[in-house]
C-alpha positions in Angstrom: 1.0 -16.2 -7.4 2.6 -16.6 -3.9 0.7 -17.3 -0.8 0.6 -13.7 0.3 -0.7 -12.5 -3.0 -3.2 -15.4 -3.1 -4.6 -14.3 0.3 -4.8 -10.7 -0.8 -6.5 -11.8 -4.1 -9.1 -13.8 -2.1 -9.7 -10.9 0.3 -10.2 -8.5 -2.7 -12.7 -11.0 -4.3 -14.7 -11.2 -1.0 -14.8 -7.4 -0.7 -15.9 -6.9 -4.3 -18.5 -9.6 -4.3 -19.9 -8.3 -1.0 -20.0 -4.8 -2.3 -21.8 -5.5 -5.6 -23.8 -8.5 -4.5 -24.9 -11.8 -6.0 -27.3 -10.6 -8.7 -25.0 -8.0 -10.1 -21.9 -10.2 -10.1 -23.6 -13.5 -11.3 -26.3 -12.2 -13.7 -24.8 -9.0 -15.0 -21.0 -8.8 -14.6 -20.1 -12.4 -15.4 -22.0 -12.5 -18.7 -20.6 -9.1 -19.6 -17.0 -10.2 -19.1 -17.6 -13.4 -21.0 -18.9 -11.4 -23.9 -15.9 -9.1 -23.8 -13.5 -12.1 -23.9 -15.4 -13.4 -26.9 -15.1 -10.0 -28.7 -11.4 -9.9 -27.9 -10.9 -13.3 -29.6 -12.9 -12.1 -32.6 -10.6 -9.1 -32.9 -7.5 -11.3 -32.6 -8.7 -13.7 -35.2 -9.3 -10.8 -37.6 -5.9 -9.3 -36.9 -3.5 -11.4 -34.8 -1.4 -8.6 -33.3 0.4 -8.4 -29.9 -2.1 -5.7 -28.9 -5.1 -8.0 -29.6 -3.4 -10.9 -27.8 -2.8 -8.7 -24.7 -6.5 -7.8 -24.8 -7.4 -11.5 -24.7 -5.2 -11.8 -21.6 -6.9 -8.9 -20.0 -10.4 -10.1 -20.7 -9.5 -13.7 -19.7 -8.3 -12.3 -16.3 -11.6 -10.5 -15.9 -13.5 -13.8 -16.6 -11.2 -15.6 -14.2 -12.0 -13.1 -11.5 -15.7 -13.3 -12.1 -15.6 -17.2 -12.1 -13.8 -17.0 -8.7 -16.5 -14.7 -7.4 -19.2 -16.9 -8.9 -17.8 -19.9 -6.9 -17.8 -17.8 -3.8 -21.4 -16.5 -4.2 -23.2 -19.7 -5.2 -24.8 -21.9 -2.6 -22.6 -24.6 -1.1 -24.6 -27.4 -2.8 -24.2 -25.6 -6.1 -20.5 -25.2 -5.5 -20.3 -28.9 -4.9 -22.1 -29.5 -8.2 -19.9 -27.1 -10.0 -16.8 -28.9 -8.7 -18.3 -32.3 -9.6 -19.1 -31.1 -13.2 -15.6 -29.6 -13.6 -14.0 -32.9 -12.5 -16.3 -34.9 -14.8 -15.4 -32.7 -17.7 -11.6 -32.9 -17.3 -11.8 -36.7 -16.7 -13.9 -37.1 -19.9 -11.3 -35.1 -21.9 -8.5 -37.2 -20.5 -10.5 -40.3 -21.5 -10.7 -38.9 -25.1 -6.9 -38.1 -25.1 -6.1 -41.6 -23.9 -8.4 -43.1 -26.5 -6.3 -41.4 -29.2 -8.4 -38.3 -29.6 -7.1 -35.5 -31.7 -6.6 -31.9 -30.7 
């Protein structure tokens, strides 16, 4: 995504989250999209077709969009905690890899 598209993406996220609001996006839409992604994986594991794979991509994009809105909508101190936890998790996984952890 180039800089122009990233700025447009960000603008769209702000407009969407402002329109629907915190409660709808965080407590309704985000869990709904996560469930839909899980269902897409279930379908793919039952029948690994290109169509099912593209459905996973579509639902993963929806979850990505909702996570980006989540990060915009939560309080600054919660965003700071979110970022801290994300960094801790990736560092912990790198530690496992460096310790010879398996996939």
